[in-house]
C-alpha positions as CSV (number, residue, x, y, z in Angstrom):
1,M,87.3,155.1,73.7
2,L,83.5,155.3,73.9
3,Q,81.6,155.0,70.7
4,S,78.0,155.7,70.1
5,S,75.8,153.4,68.1
6,Q,72.1,152.8,67.4
7,T,71.9,149.4,69.2
8,E,74.5,147.6,71.3
9,K,73.8,144.0,72.3
10,R,76.5,141.9,74.0
11,S,76.0,138.5,75.4
12,V,77.8,137.5,78.6
13,S,80.8,135.2,78.2
14,M,84.0,134.1,79.8
15,R,87.4,132.9,78.7
16,I,89.6,130.3,80.3
17,L,92.8,130.2,78.1
18,S,94.9,132.9,76.5
19,E,95.7,132.7,72.8
20,D,99.2,131.7,73.7
21,Q,97.9,128.9,75.9
22,I,95.7,127.6,73.1
23,W,98.6,127.6,70.7
24,E,100.7,125.6,73.1
25,I,97.9,123.0,73.6
26,R,97.4,122.7,69.8
27,Q,101.1,122.2,69.2
28,A,101.4,119.6,72.0
29,A,98.4,117.7,70.6
30,Y,100.0,117.6,67.2
31,D,103.2,116.3,68.8
32,V,101.3,113.5,70.6
33,I,99.6,112.4,67.4
34,E,102.9,112.4,65.5
35,R,105.3,110.9,68.1
36,V,103.0,108.8,70.3
37,G,100.3,107.9,67.9
38,F,97.2,105.8,68.6
39,R,96.4,102.1,68.8
40,C,94.3,100.8,65.9
41,K,94.1,97.2,64.6
42,H,91.5,98.0,62.0
43,K,93.1,96.8,58.7
44,E,91.2,99.1,56.4
45,A,92.0,102.1,58.6
46,Q,95.7,101.1,58.7
47,K,95.8,100.8,54.9
48,M,94.0,104.2,54.6
49,F,96.6,105.9,56.8
50,A,99.6,104.2,55.2
51,Q,98.4,105.5,51.8
52,A,98.0,109.0,53.2
53,G,101.6,109.0,54.5
54,A,101.2,108.0,58.2
55,I,103.6,105.6,59.9
56,V,101.8,102.3,60.7
57,K,103.7,99.8,62.8
58,D,102.6,97.1,65.3
59,D,99.0,98.5,65.4
60,I,100.3,101.9,66.3
61,I,99.6,104.7,63.8
62,R,101.6,108.0,63.9
63,I,100.2,110.8,61.9
64,P,102.4,113.7,60.6
65,Q,101.0,117.1,61.3
66,Y,100.5,118.0,57.7
67,I,98.0,115.1,57.2
68,V,96.0,116.3,60.2
69,E,96.0,119.9,59.0
70,S,94.9,118.9,55.5
71,C,91.9,117.0,57.0
72,L,91.0,119.9,59.2
73,A,90.9,122.1,56.1
74,T,88.1,119.9,54.6
75,T,86.1,119.6,57.9
76,P,82.9,121.7,57.8
77,K,83.1,124.7,60.2
78,G,79.7,124.4,61.8
79,W,76.5,122.7,61.0
80,T,72.8,123.3,60.9
81,I,70.7,120.6,62.6
82,Y,67.0,120.2,61.9
83,N,64.1,118.6,63.8
84,R,62.4,115.5,62.6
85,K,59.8,117.7,60.8
86,G,62.6,119.2,58.6
87,E,62.5,122.5,60.4
88,R,65.8,124.4,61.3
89,S,66.4,123.8,64.9
90,M,70.1,124.3,66.0
91,E,73.0,126.1,64.5
92,L,76.2,124.5,65.8
93,E,78.7,127.3,65.2
94,G,80.5,130.0,67.1
95,R,79.4,130.2,70.8
96,K,75.7,129.2,70.3
97,S,74.7,126.9,73.2
98,H,72.1,124.1,73.1
99,Y,71.2,121.8,75.9
100,G,70.2,118.1,75.8
101,T,69.3,115.1,78.0
102,S,71.4,112.5,79.7
103,T,71.9,109.1,78.2
104,A,73.1,105.5,78.3
105,S,73.0,104.9,82.1
106,P,72.0,101.4,83.2
107,N,69.6,102.7,85.9
108,T,66.6,105.0,86.1
109,K,65.3,106.9,89.1
110,D,61.6,106.3,89.0
111,P,59.9,109.7,89.3
112,F,56.8,108.2,91.0
113,T,58.4,105.7,93.5
114,G,61.8,107.4,94.0
115,E,63.5,104.0,93.6
116,F,66.5,103.2,91.4
117,R,66.0,100.3,89.0
118,E,67.2,99.0,85.7
119,T,66.3,101.1,82.7
120,Q,63.4,99.9,80.6
121,L,62.4,100.9,77.1
122,S,59.4,102.6,78.6
123,D,61.7,104.8,80.6
124,I,63.4,106.0,77.4
125,A,60.0,106.7,75.8
126,R,58.9,108.7,78.8
127,G,62.2,110.6,78.9
128,A,61.8,111.6,75.3
129,K,58.2,112.7,75.9
130,I,59.1,114.8,78.9
131,A,62.1,116.4,77.1
132,D,59.7,117.2,74.2
133,A,57.6,119.3,76.6
134,L,60.5,121.2,78.1
135,K,61.1,124.4,76.1
136,N,64.7,124.9,77.2
137,I,65.8,121.4,76.3
138,D,67.0,121.6,72.7
139,F,68.0,118.0,71.8
140,V,67.2,114.5,73.1
141,M,69.3,111.5,73.7
142,P,67.8,108.1,74.8
143,M,67.6,108.6,78.6
144,G,69.4,105.4,79.6
145,S,70.3,102.0,78.0
146,S,67.3,99.8,77.9
147,L,68.0,96.5,79.7
148,D,64.7,94.8,78.9
149,V,65.9,94.2,75.4
150,P,69.0,92.5,74.1
151,V,71.9,94.9,74.4
152,N,73.2,94.3,71.0
153,T,69.9,95.3,69.4
154,A,69.1,98.2,71.7
155,D,69.7,100.8,68.8
156,V,66.8,99.5,66.8
157,H,64.5,99.4,69.8
158,E,65.4,102.8,71.2
159,F,65.3,105.0,68.0
160,P,61.6,104.4,67.2
161,V,60.4,105.1,70.8
162,V,62.4,108.3,70.9
163,A,61.3,109.5,67.4
164,A,57.7,108.7,68.3
165,N,57.8,110.9,71.5
166,T,59.7,114.0,70.4
167,T,60.2,116.2,67.3
168,K,63.5,117.5,68.6
169,P,66.9,116.7,67.2
170,M,68.5,113.5,68.5
171,V,72.0,112.4,69.4
172,F,72.6,108.6,69.6
173,I,75.6,106.6,70.8
174,G,75.1,103.4,68.9
175,Y,75.8,99.9,70.2
176,S,77.2,98.4,67.0
177,P,78.2,99.4,63.5
178,L,75.2,97.4,62.1
179,G,72.9,99.0,64.6
180,C,74.1,102.4,63.6
181,E,73.3,101.6,59.9
182,Y,69.8,100.6,60.9
183,V,69.4,103.8,62.9
184,Y,70.3,105.8,59.8
185,E,67.8,103.8,57.7
186,M,65.1,104.5,60.2
187,A,66.0,108.2,60.4
188,A,65.9,108.3,56.5
189,V,62.3,106.9,56.7
190,V,61.3,109.7,59.1
191,A,63.1,112.4,56.9
192,G,61.7,111.2,53.6
193,G,64.7,109.5,52.2
194,M,68.5,109.4,52.7
195,D,69.1,112.4,50.5
196,E,66.7,114.4,52.5
197,L,68.2,113.2,55.8
198,R,71.7,114.3,54.6
199,R,70.2,117.7,53.4
200,K,68.4,118.2,56.7
201,P,70.0,116.1,59.4
202,F,68.1,115.7,62.6
203,I,70.3,113.0,64.1
204,I,73.9,113.1,65.3
205,A,76.1,110.1,66.0
206,Y,78.4,109.8,69.0
207,P,81.2,107.2,68.6
208,E,83.3,107.0,71.7
209,A,87.0,106.1,71.4
210,I,88.8,104.7,74.5
211,A,91.2,106.9,76.4
212,P,94.1,106.9,76.2
213,L,94.5,107.0,72.4
214,T,92.8,103.7,71.5
215,F,90.4,103.2,68.6
216,P,88.9,99.7,68.6
217,D,87.6,98.2,65.3
218,E,83.9,98.7,66.1
219,I,84.5,102.4,66.9
220,V,86.3,102.9,63.6
221,D,83.5,101.1,61.8
222,R,80.9,103.4,63.5
223,I,83.0,106.4,62.4
224,F,83.0,105.0,58.9
225,V,79.2,104.4,59.0
226,S,78.5,108.1,59.7
227,A,81.2,109.4,57.4
228,D,80.0,107.3,54.4
229,R,76.6,109.0,54.8
230,Y,78.1,112.5,55.4
231,M,76.1,112.6,58.7
232,P,77.4,114.7,61.6
233,Q,79.3,112.9,64.4
234,L,80.8,113.8,67.7
235,P,84.1,112.3,69.0
236,G,83.4,111.2,72.5
237,S,86.3,109.7,74.4
238,T,86.3,110.3,78.2
239,V,89.6,111.3,79.6
240,Q,89.7,110.8,83.4
241,A,92.3,113.0,85.1
242,G,94.9,110.8,86.7
243,A,93.5,107.6,85.4
244,T,93.0,107.5,81.6
245,G,94.7,110.8,81.1
246,P,97.2,113.2,82.8
247,V,96.0,114.6,86.2
248,T,97.0,118.1,85.2
249,M,94.2,120.0,83.4
250,A,96.6,121.2,80.6
251,G,97.8,117.6,79.9
252,M,94.2,116.3,79.9
253,I,93.1,118.9,77.4
254,V,96.1,118.0,75.2
255,Q,95.0,114.4,75.2
256,M,91.4,115.3,74.5
257,T,92.4,117.5,71.6
258,A,94.7,114.8,70.2
259,E,92.0,112.1,70.4
260,S,89.5,114.5,68.7
261,L,92.0,115.3,65.9
262,I,92.6,111.6,65.3
263,H,88.9,111.0,65.1
264,I,88.5,113.9,62.6
265,T,91.4,112.6,60.5
266,I,89.9,109.1,60.4
267,A,86.6,110.4,59.2
268,Q,88.1,112.9,56.6
269,L,90.4,110.3,55.1
270,R,87.3,108.0,54.8
271,K,85.0,110.7,53.3
272,T,86.4,114.2,52.6
273,G,84.1,116.9,53.8
274,C,82.0,114.8,56.2
275,P,80.9,116.8,59.3
276,V,82.8,116.1,62.6
277,A,83.0,118.1,65.8
278,M,86.1,118.6,68.0
279,S,84.8,117.1,71.2
280,A,85.6,114.8,74.2
281,N,84.5,114.3,77.8
282,V,86.2,115.3,81.0
283,G,86.1,112.7,83.8
284,I,87.4,113.5,87.3
285,L,88.4,110.5,89.3
286,N,87.7,110.9,93.0
287,M,91.0,109.7,94.4
288,S,89.4,108.7,97.8
289,S,86.4,106.7,96.4
290,G,87.7,105.5,93.1
291,L,84.5,106.7,91.4
292,M,84.2,109.2,88.5
293,A,82.6,112.5,89.6
294,M,80.5,114.7,87.4
295,G,79.6,117.6,89.7
296,L,83.1,119.0,90.3
297,P,84.3,122.4,89.0
298,E,87.1,120.8,87.0
299,N,84.6,119.1,84.8
300,S,83.4,122.4,83.5
301,L,86.8,124.0,83.6
302,G,88.3,121.3,81.4
303,L,85.4,121.2,79.0
304,S,85.3,124.9,78.6
305,A,89.1,125.1,78.0
306,Q,88.9,122.2,75.4
307,A,86.0,124.1,73.7
308,E,88.2,127.2,73.3
309,V,90.8,125.0,71.5
310,A,88.0,123.6,69.3
311,Q,86.7,127.2,68.7
312,S,90.1,128.2,67.5
313,F,89.7,125.6,64.7
314,G,86.2,126.8,64.0
315,L,84.6,123.4,64.9
316,P,81.5,122.5,66.9
317,T,82.0,121.6,70.6
318,W,80.5,119.3,73.2
319,G,79.8,119.8,76.8
320,L,78.4,117.9,79.8
321,A,76.2,119.8,82.3
322,G,73.0,119.5,84.4
323,A,74.4,116.3,86.0
324,T,74.9,115.6,89.6
325,D,76.7,113.1,91.8
326,S,73.7,113.3,94.2
327,K,71.2,110.4,94.4
328,C,68.2,112.6,95.1
329,L,66.8,116.0,94.1
330,D,68.5,117.9,96.9
331,A,70.7,121.0,97.3
332,Q,73.7,119.2,95.9
333,A,71.8,118.3,92.8
334,G,70.7,121.9,92.3
335,L,74.1,123.3,93.0
336,E,76.1,121.0,90.7
337,S,73.5,121.4,87.9
338,A,73.4,125.2,88.1
339,F,77.2,125.6,88.2
340,S,77.8,123.4,85.2
341,I,74.9,124.7,83.1
342,L,75.8,128.3,83.6
343,S,79.6,128.0,83.3
344,Q,79.5,126.0,80.1
345,G,76.9,128.3,78.6
346,L,79.3,131.2,79.5
347,A,82.1,129.3,77.7
348,G,79.9,129.0,74.6
349,L,79.9,125.2,74.2
350,N,77.6,124.2,71.4
351,L,76.0,120.9,72.3
352,I,75.8,120.5,76.1
353,H,74.4,117.1,77.0
354,D,73.5,115.1,80.1
355,V,70.9,117.3,81.8
356,G,69.2,114.7,83.9
357,Y,72.1,112.5,85.1
358,M,72.2,111.4,88.7
359,A,74.6,109.3,90.8
360,A,77.7,110.2,88.7
361,G,76.1,109.1,85.5
362,M,74.8,105.7,86.8
363,A,71.2,106.8,86.6
364,C,68.9,109.0,84.5
365,S,66.3,111.0,86.2
366,V,63.5,112.9,84.5
367,E,63.1,114.9,87.8
368,Q,66.7,116.1,87.4
369,L,65.9,116.9,83.8
370,V,62.8,119.0,84.7
371,M,64.8,120.9,87.3
372,G,67.6,121.3,84.8
373,N,65.2,122.8,82.3
374,E,64.4,125.6,84.8
375,I,68.1,126.2,85.4
376,V,68.9,126.3,81.6
377,G,66.2,128.9,81.1
378,M,67.7,131.1,83.8
379,A,71.2,130.6,82.4
380,K,70.1,131.4,78.8
381,R,68.5,134.6,80.0
382,F,71.6,135.7,81.9
383,I,73.9,134.9,79.0
384,E,71.7,136.7,76.6
385,G,72.8,140.0,78.2
386,I,71.4,143.4,77.8
387,T,70.2,145.3,74.7
388,V,71.1,149.0,74.8
389,N,69.3,151.3,72.3
390,R,67.0,154.3,72.3
391,E,63.9,152.2,73.2
392,T,65.5,150.2,76.1
393,L,67.3,153.3,77.6
394,A,63.8,154.6,78.3
395,R,64.7,158.3,78.6
396,E,61.2,159.4,77.6
397,V,59.5,157.0,79.9
398,I,61.6,158.1,82.9
399,E,60.9,161.7,82.0
400,A,57.1,161.0,81.7
401,V,56.9,159.2,85.0
402,G,59.1,161.7,86.9
403,P,60.1,161.7,90.5
404,G,57.8,159.8,92.9
405,G,55.8,158.1,90.1
406,H,55.6,154.5,89.1
407,F,56.0,152.5,85.8
408,L,53.3,149.8,86.3
409,Q,50.8,151.3,83.9
410,Q,53.3,152.6,81.3
411,K,52.9,151.2,77.8
412,H,56.7,150.7,77.8
413,T,56.4,148.3,80.7
414,I,53.6,146.3,79.1
415,Q,55.5,146.0,75.8
416,H,58.8,144.9,77.3
417,F,58.4,143.0,80.6
418,R,57.8,139.6,79.1
419,N,61.0,139.8,77.1
420,E,63.1,141.5,79.7
421,L,62.1,139.6,82.8
422,W,62.6,135.9,82.9
423,Q,59.6,134.0,84.3
424,A,60.3,131.1,86.6
425,K,58.0,128.0,86.5
426,L,59.3,125.9,89.4
427,L,61.1,128.3,91.7
428,N,59.2,129.5,94.8
429,H,58.6,133.2,94.7
430,K,55.5,133.3,96.9
431,S,55.2,135.0,100.3
432,I,55.6,132.9,103.4
433,S,51.8,132.9,104.0
434,Q,51.1,131.8,100.4
435,W,53.7,129.1,100.6
436,E,52.3,127.8,103.9
437,A,48.7,127.9,102.6
438,S,49.7,125.8,99.6
439,G,51.1,123.0,101.8
440,R,54.8,124.1,102.0
441,P,55.8,122.4,98.8
442,T,59.6,121.8,98.3
443,M,61.4,122.0,95.0
444,E,61.2,118.2,94.8
445,D,57.4,118.4,95.3
446,R,57.0,120.9,92.5
447,V,59.2,119.0,90.1
448,K,57.3,115.7,90.8
449,E,54.0,117.5,90.1
450,E,55.4,119.0,86.9
451,V,56.6,115.5,85.8
452,R,53.2,114.0,86.6
453,K,51.5,116.8,84.6
454,I,53.6,116.3,81.5
455,V,53.2,112.6,81.6
456,E,49.4,112.9,81.9
457,T,48.8,115.8,79.5
458,H,51.6,116.3,77.0
459,K,50.9,114.7,73.5
460,P,54.0,114.7,71.3
461,E,53.3,115.2,67.6
462,P,52.8,111.6,66.2
463,L,54.7,110.0,63.4
464,D,52.8,109.2,60.2
465,D,51.2,105.7,60.3
466,K,53.2,104.6,57.3
467,V,56.4,105.8,58.9
468,T,55.6,104.0,62.1
469,A,54.9,100.8,60.2
470,E,58.2,101.1,58.2
471,L,60.1,101.7,61.5
472,E,58.6,98.6,62.9
473,R,59.6,96.6,59.8
474,L,63.1,97.8,60.1
475,R,63.2,97.1,63.8
476,I,62.3,93.5,63.3
477,E,64.6,93.1,60.3
478,G,67.4,94.8,62.3
479,I,67.0,92.5,65.3
480,K,67.3,89.4,63.1
481,E,70.3,90.6,61.1
482,I,72.2,91.9,64.2
483,Q,71.6,88.7,66.1
484,S,72.5,86.5,63.1
485,K,75.8,88.4,62.8
486,M,76.5,88.0,66.5
487,E,75.9,84.2,66.3
488,K,78.3,84.0,63.3
489,G,80.9,85.7,65.4
């Protein structure tokens, strides 16, 4: 039945699973947790689970459904994430989508030489600076793993350079529990104290369990570090279809959901009420090459379906889009990026990372990030949908112009065209003659020019000098303590 209203606004969306299918997946995940369990040698975690009523035997922990459900009841249903200036930045709830950079790859595609090389700390600084300038990129991860510093101290090297080059919220993986502790200490300095950081978090942790169903000691410790501070965290196991998980999409989503629920339960038993998402990564193993692919439709299909399961619990979700298996900024890079960015936005995933990945995640590319920013802008406009009200229906304007007229000089056009019509920055909308006169630039040419322009002209808002000095002190202290701990074994 048609109903009349003053204003109707409906965003564009899609569904993958029916309510019955979601129920089946949830029940299967509970069954896996209770009957199969997970491997965990962490003595403190084993004791914690035994006291809660779980069955602990031979490093396998099996959790009854009622324990998981009681932990779900205390898990916050959505979070607000701030930027480093303490301003509200992202609401991670419902179907609100936010896009962020790629991270943790060993290689970088140099935007000026086109060569692939090992990631340097300067690449991470430049990636954060470029992301800071891109209006459609909502959060930043360190773009790569810096290999010009000791791996076990990379946390304390990378956080300061990212924080110095962007005000946007940050997601970090963490290389060790002690490194994570130092990251939080540094973030507290930026925020104005640990209490203020907890009140207005601008940083999210990303501990990654190992599929299938394995939680090593250092992962449990990193979960504890975030939980003890009531800081938001994202479960991040990667389930590869046919390798570290079932090859069927439904089975893979069951395992992803089970591993997320285990992570949530660990965190809640440690600190009741700490914020945890329901998240995981989909990996599709190319059966002919043996490599993990990131540009296939099943990546977005699996993530979107798993997100619907998480949404049924009311918990924040995690996506992976804007990545490509291509090694250069070609048609494949554009196709794979656009498909994943749009499809996951339509599915309403909350935090969608890895805009900027190339070569199946083996390299970060600021060129891919800049092109991805353009695609994200286009996708956001499409998903925003259409507002229908008296003003936008434009009856009076159509009547005023009449048959044979034009709308170019109408006040209505001037008032609305900027909001209604998305403006491309990199796409070529010139005539053939204009394009030829400008030197026939390709998309790659325009992206390279945009990267150069940002590097040369963008000036991120600097940190206070006292904050910078304290971060440097913590960096030096952290290096010494982490290395000392490693030497002691």
